[in-house]
DOTIGU-407067 format. One record per residue: z, y, x of N, C-alpha, C, O in turn; residue number from 1. Coordinates in steps of 0.1 Angstrom, whole numbers. Layout:
N
    n.Z    n.Y    n.X   ca.Z   ca.Y   ca.X    c.Z    c.Y    c.X    o.Z    o.Y    o.X    i
      Z      Y      X      Z      Y      X      Z      Y      X      Z      Y      X  NUM
...
***
This chain:
280
    n.Z    n.Y    n.X   ca.Z   ca.Y   ca.X    c.Z    c.Y    c.X    o.Z    o.Y    o.X    i
   -491   -120    340   -487   -123    329   -473   -130    330   -464   -127    321    1
   -472   -139    340   -460   -145    341   -449   -135    345   -438   -135    339    2
   -452   -127    355   -441   -117    359   -438   -108    347   -427   -106    345    3
   -446   -103    340   -443    -95    329   -433   -102    317   -423    -97    312    4
   -438   -115    314   -429   -123    306   -415   -125    313   -405   -126    306    5
   -413   -126    324   -402   -127    331   -392   -115    330   -380   -115    328    6
   -401   -104    333   -393    -90    332   -388    -89    318   -376    -88    316    7
   -397    -90    307   -394    -88    294   -382    -98    290   -373    -93    283    8
   -383   -111    294   -371   -119    290   -358   -115    297   -347   -117    292    9
   -358   -110    310   -346   -105    315   -341    -93    310   -329    -91    309   10
   -351    -84    305   -346    -71    297   -340    -77    284   -329    -72    280   11
   -346    -85    277   -340    -88    263   -327    -95    267   -317    -94    260   12
   -325   -102    276   -312   -109    279   -301    -99    284   -289   -101    280   13
   -306    -90    291   -296    -81    295   -292    -71    282   -280    -66    280   14
   -301    -68    275   -299    -60    263   -289    -69    253   -279    -64    248   15
   -292    -81    251   -284    -89    243   -269    -91    248   -259    -91    241   16
   -269    -92    262   -256    -94    267   -247    -80    265   -235    -81    261   17
   -254    -69    267   -247    -56    264   -243    -54    251   -232    -49    248   18
   -252    -59    241   -249    -56    227   -237    -66    223   -229    -62    215   19
   -237    -80    228   -227    -89    226   -214    -83    231   -205    -83    224   20
   -214    -78    243   -202    -71    249   -197    -60    240   -185    -60    237   21
   -206    -50    236   -203    -40    229   -196    -45    213   -186    -39    208   22
   -202    -54    209   -197    -58    195   -184    -67    197   -175    -67    188   23
   -182    -74    209   -169    -79    212   -159    -69    214   -148    -71    209   24
   -161    -58    221   -151    -48    224   -150    -40    210   -139    -35    209   25
   -157    -37    201   -156    -32    188   -146    -41    181   -136    -36    176   26
   -148    -54    180   -141    -64    172   -126    -66    176   -117    -68    168   27
   -125    -64    190   -111    -64    195   -105    -51    191    -94    -51    186   28
   -110    -40    193   -105    -27    188   -100    -28    173    -90    -24    169   29
   -110    -34    166   -107    -33    150    -95    -43    147    -86    -40    139   30
    -96    -55    155    -84    -63    154    -70    -58    156    -61    -58    148   31
    -70    -52    168    -57    -44    174    -53    -34    164    -41    -33    161   32
    -63    -25    157    -59    -14    148    -55    -21    135    -47    -15    127   33
    -62    -31    131    -58    -38    120    -43    -45    120    -35    -45    110   34
    -40    -52    132    -27    -56    135    -16    -45    134     -6    -46    128   35
    -21    -34    141    -10    -24    140     -7    -19    127      5    -16    125   36
    -17    -17    119    -15    -12    105     -7    -22     98      3    -18     91   37
    -10    -35     98     -3    -46     91     12    -44     96     21    -44     87   38
     15    -42    109     28    -41    115     35    -31    107     47    -33    103   39
     29    -20    105     37     -8    100     38     -9     86     48     -4     80   40
     30    -17     79     31    -20     64     42    -29     62     50    -28     53   41
     43    -40     70     53    -50     70     67    -43     73     77    -46     67   42
     67    -34     82     80    -28     85     85    -20     73     97    -19     70   43
     75    -14     66     78     -6     56     85    -13     43     93     -7     37   44
     81    -26     41     86    -34     31     96    -45     37     99    -55     30   45
     99    -43     49    108    -52     55    106    -67     53    115    -75     52   46
     93    -70     54     90    -84     53     91    -93     66     87    -88     77   47
     95   -104     66     97   -113     79     85   -119     81     85   -132     82   48
     75   -113     83     59   -120     85     53   -113     96     54   -101     98   49
     47   -122    104     39   -117    117     29   -109    113     24   -112    103   50
     26   -100    119     13    -91    117      0    -96    118    -11    -92    112   51
      1   -108    128    -10   -115    130    -14   -126    120    -24   -132    120   52
     -5   -128    111     -9   -137     99    -15   -128     89    -22   -133     80   53
    -12   -116     90    -20   -108     79    -34   -108     83    -43   -109     75   54
    -37   -106     96    -50   -104    103    -57   -118    100    -69   -118     97   55
    -52   -129    101    -57   -142     98    -60   -143     82    -69   -150     79   56
    -51   -137     73    -54   -136     60    -65   -128     57    -72   -131     47   57
    -67   -118     64    -80   -109     61    -93   -116     64   -103   -114     58   58
    -91   -124     75   -105   -131     79   -108   -142     67   -119   -144     63   59
    -97   -148     63    -99   -157     53   -105   -151     40   -114   -157     34   60
   -100   -139     35   -105   -133     24   -119   -126     26   -127   -124     17   61
   -122   -124     38   -135   -120     42   -145   -130     41   -156   -129     35   62
   -140   -142     48   -151   -153     46   -152   -158     31   -162   -164     27   63
   -141   -157     23   -143   -161     10   -154   -152      1   -162   -157     -6   64
   -152   -139      4   -162   -130     -1   -175   -132      4   -185   -128     -4   65
   -178   -136     16   -190   -139     22   -197   -152     16   -209   -153     14   66
   -187   -162     12   -192   -174      7   -197   -172     -8   -208   -176    -12   67
   -188   -163    -15   -191   -161    -30   -204   -153    -30   -212   -156    -39   68
   -208   -144    -20   -219   -137    -22   -232   -144    -19   -243   -142    -24   69
   -230   -154     -8   -242   -161     -3   -244   -173    -13   -255   -175    -18   70
   -233   -181    -16   -234   -193    -23   -236   -191    -38   -244   -199    -44   71
   -230   -181    -44   -230   -179    -59   -242   -169    -61   -251   -174    -67   72
   -243   -156    -57   -251   -146    -60   -263   -147    -51   -274   -142    -55   73
   -262   -153    -41   -275   -157    -31   -281   -142    -27   -293   -139    -27   74
   -271   -134    -23   -275   -119    -19   -268   -116     -8   -255   -117     -9   75
   -276   -112      4   -269   -109     15   -263    -95     15   -252    -93     21   76
   -269    -84     10   -262    -72      8   -249    -74     -1   -239    -67      2   77
   -249    -81    -11   -236    -83    -19   -226    -91    -11   -214    -88    -11   78
   -231   -102     -3   -220   -109      4   -215    -99     15   -203    -99     17   79
   -224    -91     22   -217    -81     31   -206    -72     26   -195    -70     32   80
   -210    -66     12   -199    -58      6   -187    -67      3   -176    -62      5   81
   -188    -78     -2   -177    -86     -6   -169    -90      5   -156    -91      5   82
   -176    -93     17   -167    -96     29   -159    -83     33   -147    -84     36   83
   -167    -72     35   -159    -60     39   -148    -56     28   -138    -50     32   84
   -150    -59     16   -139    -56      5   -129    -66      8   -117    -63      7   85
   -132    -82     11   -122    -91     12   -113    -86     25   -101    -87     24   86
   -119    -82     35   -112    -79     48   -100    -70     45    -89    -72     50   87
   -102    -60     37    -89    -50     36    -81    -54     23    -72    -46     19   88
    -84    -66     16    -74    -71      4    -61    -72     10    -52    -67      3   89
    -57    -77     21    -41    -80     25    -35    -67     27    -23    -66     23   90
    -42    -57     33    -35    -44     35    -34    -37     23    -24    -30     20   91
    -44    -38     14    -41    -32      1    -30    -38     -9    -25    -31    -17   92
    -28    -51     -6    -18    -57    -12     -4    -51     -7      4    -46    -14   93
     -3    -53      6      9    -47     14     12    -33      6     23    -31      1   94
      2    -25      7      5    -10      2     10    -10    -12     18     -1    -16   95
      5    -19    -20      7    -21    -36     23    -23    -36     31    -17    -43   96
     27    -35    -26     40    -39    -27     49    -28    -22     60    -28    -28   97
     46    -19    -13     53    -10     -7     55      2    -19     66      7    -21   98
     45      4    -25     47     14    -37     56      8    -48     64     16    -54   99
     54     -5    -51     64     -9    -61     77    -11    -56     86    -12    -65  100
     80    -11    -44     93    -12    -38     99      2    -37    111      4    -38  101
     91     12    -35     96     26    -34     99     31    -48    107     40    -50  102
     91     25    -59     94     30    -73    108     22    -77    117     28    -83  103
    109     10    -73    120      3    -78    133      9    -69    144      8    -74  104
    132     14    -58    143     22    -50    147     34    -59    159     37    -61  105
    137     42    -64    138     53    -70    147     51    -83    156     58    -86  106
    144     39    -92    151     37   -102    166     32   -100    175     35   -108  107
    167     26    -88    181     23    -85    189     35    -77    201     34    -75  108
    183     45    -74    190     56    -68    201     60    -75    212     62    -68  109
    201     62    -90    213     68    -96    224     58    -96    235     63    -96  110
    223     44    -94    232     37    -93    240     37    -77    252     34    -75  111
    230     39    -69    234     40    -55    243     52    -54    254     51    -48  112
    239     64    -60    247     76    -60    259     76    -67    269     82    -63  113
    260     67    -77    273     66    -86    282     56    -77    293     60    -75  114
    278     46    -71    286     38    -62    290     46    -50    302     45    -46  115
    283     54    -44    288     62    -33    299     73    -37    309     75    -31  116
    296     80    -50    303     88    -54    319     83    -58    330     89    -55  117
    318     72    -62    330     65    -67    338     61    -54    350     64    -53  118
    332     56    -45    338     52    -31    343     64    -24    353     64    -17  119
    334     76    -25    341     88    -17    354     94    -26    363     98    -20  120
    352     93    -40    363     96    -48    377     89    -45    388     94    -47  121
    375     77    -41    387     68    -37    392     71    -22    402     65    -18  122
    385     79    -16    391     82     -2    384     77      9    388     80     20  123
    371     68      6    365     63     17    356     73     24    350     81     17  124
    354     71     37    343     79     45    330     76     39    328     67     32  125
    320     85     43    307     84     40    301     71     44    295     64     36  126
    301     68     57    296     54     61    302     43     53    295     34     49  127
    316     44     51    322     31     43    317     32     29    315     22     22  128
    315     45     23    312     44     10    297     38      9    294     31     -1  129
    289     41     18    272     37     17    273     21     20    264     14     16  130
    283     16     27    284      2     30    289     -5     16    284    -15     13  131
    298      0      9    302     -3     -3    291     -4    -13    289    -15    -20  132
    283      6    -13    272      7    -22    261     -4    -17    255    -11    -26  133
    259     -6     -5    250    -16      0    254    -29     -5    245    -37    -10  134
    268    -33     -5    273    -46    -10    270    -48    -25    269    -60    -29  135
    270    -38    -32    269    -38    -46    256    -39    -50    254    -46    -60  136
    246    -33    -44    233    -31    -51    223    -42    -46    224    -48    -35  137
    214    -45    -54    203    -55    -53    193    -49    -43    194    -37    -40  138
    183    -57    -37    172    -52    -31    164    -43    -39    165    -44    -51  139
    155    -33    -35    155    -29    -22    165    -19    -16    164    -16     -5  140
    174    -14    -27    184     -4    -21    193    -11    -12    196     -6     -1  141
    198    -24    -14    207    -28     -4    199    -32     10    206    -33     20  142
    187    -34     10    180    -34     23    180    -22     30    183    -22     42  143
    177    -10     23    176      2     29    189      8     34    190     14     44  144
    199      5     26    213      8     31    218      0     41    226      4     50  145
    214    -13     42    218    -21     52    211    -17     66    217    -18     77  146
    199    -13     64    192     -7     78    200      7     80    202     10     92  147
    203     14     72    210     26     75    223     23     82    227     30     92  148
    230     13     78    243      9     84    240      5     98    247      8    107  149
    230     -3     99    226     -8    114    223      2    124    226      1    136  150
    216     12    119    213     25    127    228     30    132    230     31    144  151
    236     31    122    249     37    126    256     29    136    263     35    145  152
    257     16    135    263      7    143    258      7    157    265      4    167  153
    244     12    158    238     13    170    241     26    177    236     29    189  154
    249     35    170    252     49    176    242     61    171    243     72    176  155
    233     57    162    226     67    158    233     78    149    241     75    140  156
    232     90    152    240    100    144    237     98    129    226     93    125  157
    247    102    121    248     99    106    235    108     99    228    103     91  158
    234    121    104    222    128    100    209    122    104    200    122     95  159
    206    117    115    193    111    118    192     97    110    181     95    105  160
    201     89    110    200     77    101    197     82     87    188     75     81  161
    203     92     81    198     95     67    184    101     67    177    101     57  162
    180    107     77    167    111     78    157    102     80    146    104     75  163
    159     90     87    150     80     86    149     74     72    138     71     68  164
    160     72     66    159     67     52    150     75     44    142     69     36  165
    151     90     46    143     98     38    128     96     41    119     97     33  166
    126     93     54    112     92     57    107     79     51     95     78     47  167
    114     67     52    110     55     47    109     56     32     99     50     27  168
    116     63     25    116     65     10    113     79      6    122     85      0  169
    101     86      9     98     99      5     98    101    -11     89     97    -18  170
    108    109    -14    110    112    -28    118    126    -29    125    129    -20  171
    116    133    -39    123    145    -40    138    141    -44    147    148    -39  172
    142    131    -53    155    127    -55    163    123    -42    175    126    -40  173
    154    114    -35    160    110    -20    163    121    -13    174    122     -7  174
    154    131    -12    158    144     -4    171    151     -9    178    155      0  175
    174    152    -21    185    157    -27    197    149    -23    207    155    -19  176
    195    135    -25    208    127    -19    211    128     -5    222    130     -1  177
    201    127      3    202    128     17    207    142     21    215    144     30  178
    200    152     15    207    164     19    221    168     17    228    174     25  179
    225    163      3    240    164      1    250    156     10    261    160     13  180
    244    144     15    251    137     24    254    142     37    265    142     43  181
    242    148     43    242    155     55    251    166     55    260    168     64  182
    249    174     45    258    188     44    274    183     42    283    189     47  183
    275    173     36    291    170     34    294    164     48    306    166     52  184
    286    157     55    291    151     68    292    163     78    300    161     87  185
    288    174     77    286    184     87    298    193     83    306    197     92  186
    298    197     71    307    209     66    318    204     56    327    211     53  187
    317    192     51    326    188     41    324    193     29    313    197     26  188
    334    195     20    334    202      7    334    190     -4    335    178     -1  189
    332    195    -17    335    185    -28    322    177    -30    313    180    -39  190
    322    167    -23    310    158    -23    309    150    -37    298    148    -44  191
    320    147    -41    320    142    -55    313    148    -66    304    142    -73  192
    317    161    -68    311    169    -78    295    172    -77    287    173    -86  193
    292    172    -64    277    174    -60    269    161    -63    258    163    -68  194
    274    150    -61    268    138    -63    268    135    -78    258    128    -82  195
    277    139    -85    276    139    -99    265    145   -106    258    140   -114  196
    264    158   -100    252    167   -104    238    160   -102    229    161   -110  197
    237    153    -91    225    150    -85    222    138    -93    211    136    -97  198
    232    128    -96    230    116   -105    226    119   -118    217    112   -123  199
    231    130   -125    228    133   -137    213    138   -137    205    134   -146  200
    210    146   -127    195    151   -126    185    141   -124    173    141   -129  201
    189    130   -115    181    119   -113    178    112   -125    166    108   -127  202
    188    109   -133    189    100   -143    181    106   -155    174     99   -163  203
    182    120   -156    173    127   -165    159    127   -162    150    124   -171  204
    155    129   -148    141    128   -145    136    115   -147    125    114   -151  205
    142    103   -144    138     90   -146    135     88   -163    126     81   -166  206
    144     93   -171    141     92   -184    130     98   -189    124     92   -198  207
    127    110   -185    115    117   -188    103    110   -184     94    110   -191  208
    103    104   -171     92     97   -163     89     86   -173     77     83   -176  209
     99     79   -179     97     67   -186     90     70   -200     83     62   -207  210
     95     83   -203     89     86   -218     75     91   -217     67     88   -227  211
     72     98   -207     58    102   -205     49     91   -201     37     91   -204  212
     55     81   -194     48     68   -190     44     62   -205     33     58   -207  213
     53     60   -214     52     53   -225     40     61   -233     31     54   -239  214
     41     75   -233     32     83   -242     19     81   -238     10     82   -246  215
     16     79   -223      4     79   -217     -3     64   -216    -14     62   -211  216
      5     55   -220      2     40   -217    -12     38   -224    -20     30   -218  217
    -15     43   -235    -28     42   -242    -40     47   -234    -50     40   -231  218
    -38     57   -229    -49     63   -220    -50     55   -206    -61     54   -201  219
    -40     51   -200    -42     41   -189    -47     29   -192    -55     24   -184  220
    -44     23   -203    -52     10   -207    -66     14   -210    -75      6   -205  221
    -70     24   -216    -83     27   -217    -91     29   -205   -103     27   -204  222
    -85     34   -195    -91     36   -181    -93     23   -176   -104     21   -170  223
    -84     13   -176    -87      0   -170    -97     -7   -177   -105    -15   -171  224
    -98     -6   -191   -108    -13   -198   -122     -7   -196   -131    -15   -195  225
   -123      6   -194   -136     13   -192   -140      8   -177   -152      6   -175  226
   -131      7   -169   -135      4   -153   -139     -9   -151   -147    -12   -143  227
   -133    -19   -160   -134    -33   -158   -146    -39   -166   -151    -50   -164  228
   -150    -31   -176   -160    -37   -187   -173    -39   -178   -178    -49   -178  229
   -177    -29   -171   -191    -33   -165   -192    -45   -156   -202    -51   -155  230
   -181    -47   -149   -179    -61   -142   -179    -73   -151   -185    -84   -148  231
   -173    -71   -162   -174    -83   -172   -187    -85   -178   -191    -96   -179  232
   -195    -74   -182   -208    -76   -187   -216    -82   -176   -223    -92   -178  233
   -215    -77   -162   -223    -83   -153   -220    -98   -150   -228   -106   -145  234
   -208   -103   -152   -205   -116   -150   -211   -123   -161   -216   -134   -159  235
   -210   -118   -173   -216   -125   -185   -231   -126   -185   -236   -136   -189  236
   -237   -115   -180   -252   -116   -177   -256   -126   -166   -267   -132   -167  237
   -247   -127   -156   -253   -136   -145   -249   -151   -151   -255   -160   -146  238
   -240   -153   -159   -237   -167   -165   -247   -170   -175   -249   -182   -177  239
   -254   -161   -182   -264   -165   -191   -277   -165   -186   -286   -172   -191  240
   -280   -155   -175   -294   -155   -169   -293   -154   -153   -297   -144   -148  241
   -288   -164   -146   -287   -164   -131   -298   -158   -124   -296   -149   -116  242
   -310   -164   -126   -323   -158   -119   -325   -143   -119   -328   -137   -109  243
   -323   -138   -133   -325   -125   -133   -315   -115   -125   -318   -105   -119  244
   -303   -120   -127   -291   -112   -120   -292   -114   -105   -291   -105    -97  245
   -296   -127   -101   -299   -129    -86   -310   -120    -79   -308   -116    -68  246
   -321   -118    -87   -331   -111    -84   -327    -95    -84   -331    -87    -75  247
   -320    -91    -93   -314    -78    -93   -304    -75    -81   -304    -64    -75  248
   -296    -84    -78   -286    -81    -69   -293    -84    -55   -288    -79    -44  249
   -302    -90    -54   -310    -94    -41   -318    -82    -36   -321    -80    -24  250
   -322    -74    -46   -331    -61    -44   -324    -50    -38   -312    -49    -42  251
   -329    -42    -29   -321    -31    -24   -319    -20    -34   -308    -15    -35  252
   -326    -18    -41   -325     -8    -54   -315    -14    -65   -308     -6    -71  253
   -314    -26    -66   -304    -31    -75   -290    -30    -70   -280    -26    -76  254
   -291    -34    -55   -277    -35    -50   -273    -20    -48   -261    -17    -49  255
   -281    -10    -45   -276      4    -43   -271      8    -57   -261     15    -58  256
   -278      5    -68   -274      9    -81   -260      4    -84   -251     11    -89  257
   -258     -9    -80   -243    -14    -82   -232     -7    -73   -221     -5    -77  258
   -236     -5    -61   -227      2    -53   -223     16    -57   -212     21    -56  259
   -234     24    -62   -232     37    -68   -224     38    -79   -216     48    -81  260
   -226     27    -89   -220     26   -101   -206     23    -97   -197     30   -103  261
   -204     15    -89   -189     12    -86   -182     23    -80   -169     23    -82  262
   -187     31    -72   -182     42    -66   -178     55    -77   -167     62    -77  263
   -188     56    -85   -185     66    -96   -174     61   -106   -166     68   -111  264
   -175     48   -109   -164     42   -117   -150     44   -111   -141     48   -117  265
   -149     40    -97   -137     45    -92   -133     57    -90   -121     59    -91  266
   -142     66    -88   -137     82    -90   -133     85   -103   -122     92   -105  267
   -139     81   -114   -135     83   -128   -122     77   -131   -114     83   -138  268
   -119     64   -125   -107     59   -127    -96     66   -121    -85     69   -127  269
    -99     71   -108    -89     79   -101    -86     93   -108    -75     97   -109  270
    -95     98   -113    -94    112   -119    -86    109   -132    -77    117   -135  271
    -90     99   -140    -80     96   -152    -66     93   -150    -57     96   -157  272
    -64     85   -139    -51     81   -134    -42     94   -130    -30     95   -132  273
    -51    104   -123    -43    116   -119    -39    124   -131    -28    129   -132  274
    -50    126   -140    -46    133   -153    -33    127   -160    -25    134   -166  275
    -33    115   -161    -22    109   -169    -11    106   -161     -1    100   -167  276
     -9    109   -149      2    108   -141     11    120   -140      6    131   -135  277
     22    120   -145     31    132   -147     36    136   -133     42    128   -125  278
     35    149   -129     38    154   -116     52    162   -118     52    172   -125  279
     63    157   -113     75    164   -116     79    172   -101     89    179   -100  280
***
């Protein structure tokens, strides 16, 4: 019996060590992947923040979700879900900031085109015209044009530098602007007239987008209310009767119902958002 107990203990120890080693390797791989994605997101918004700081923020938000689930709801499944959701909050925030930055750049694009067209009409070269536009424009347009100027100073060809701008700011109007610049740089021609037409087209498209956004604002508000209402009702029921909600969230069936409802509400919200988002 003594030998059997020793063998069993050794086997359990070996299995535990192997499991701990595998979990540590998975954790390191996840950390490296998370830091890499955070670095790409920070580069996209040109933020002077270390990617490791975003990883530390994700640990903090995950710990916060775990504490909320265990201390307030007293539910291990809910705490696990909140911790997993909290871990991705910093990356989601960076993506939201990136989307807002791209949208603001699109709104500033007509002024960038106007500044460039005016400088070209005054006899400046394309790089000099873009430098003038960079000095006159606020962020994020000034940041993107400054980065373009930096690439040119490092010896990057003009077409390649413009293509990098196009990749950082994927948009049909940016494609038109970059295409006009690269064609003018290669073959010359009346760039002023081309930029005038592009500027008018971009301004008209932005005007129509704002008009449609105003017309669909009611539907988007209804989508937000319908999506957030169940969470508000759940919080109210938890405040009025904590034991009942704790028992519901602590049971696997109740937790599964909550997760399923959340998934379907998210799908419905995305469908409504897709319907109400104009596609030009």
